[in-house]
C-alpha positions in Angstrom: 0.4 4.5 4.9 3.4 4.8 2.6 4.4 1.8 0.8 8.4 1.2 -0.7 7.6 -0.9 -3.8 9.8 -3.9 -4.4 12.2 -3.6 -6.6 10.7 -6.0 -9.4 7.4 -4.3 -9.2 6.4 -1.0 -11.1 3.3 0.9 -9.9 1.1 -0.2 -12.4 2.0 -4.1 -11.2 1.2 -2.7 -7.6 -1.9 -1.6 -8.5 -2.6 -4.8 -10.2 -1.6 -7.0 -7.4 -3.9 -4.9 -5.0 -6.9 -5.6 -7.4 -5.9 -9.1 -8.0 -5.8 -10.3 -4.4 -8.9 -8.3 -3.3 -7.7 -5.5 -1.5 -10.1 -2.9 -3.2 -10.6 -1.4 0.3 -7.4 0.3 0.0 -6.5 3.3 -2.7 -3.1 3.3 -3.9 -1.5 6.3 -5.3 1.9 7.0 -6.8 4.3 9.2 -5.0 7.3 8.9 -7.0 10.3 6.9 -7.0 9.4 3.8 -5.4 6.9 4.9 -3.1 3.0 4.7 -3.0 0.6 6.3 -0.8 -2.1 3.8 0.8 -5.1 5.1 2.0 -8.5 3.2 3.1 -11.8 3.7 1.6 -14.4 5.4 3.5 -15.4 3.3 6.8 -12.2 1.2 6.7 -9.1 1.7 8.9 -5.6 1.5 7.3 -4.2 0.5 10.6 -6.3 -2.5 10.8 -6.2 -3.7 7.4 -2.2 -3.6 7.5 -2.1 -5.5 10.4 -4.5 -8.4 9.4 -2.8 -8.6 6.2 1.0 -7.7 7.2 2.1 -10.8 5.4 0.4 -10.0 2.2 1.6 -6.2 2.2 5.3 -7.5 2.9 5.0 -9.9 -0.1 4.1 -6.7 -2.4 6.0 -4.0 -0.5 9.7 -3.9 0.8 8.4 -1.7 3.9 5.6 0.2 4.9 4.8 2.5 7.5 2.6 5.3 8.8 2.4 8.5 7.2 3.3 11.7 9.0 2.3 15.0 7.6 5.0 17.2 8.9 5.2 20.8 8.6 
């Protein structure tokens, strides 16, 4: 998934929020500007994680959606 960071959070703060709130099953990587790539750790499904924690994701990301690799 790709998440758009809220204006008041920078990437290091976003990583801290994921760690602090026990979302260690998600790997967060900086994509540039205000975007972060969210991938599940092995054995997890990002779609399931985002659906179960939708409110939490909206509290740290302005928007998040599936990533499609278009060629």
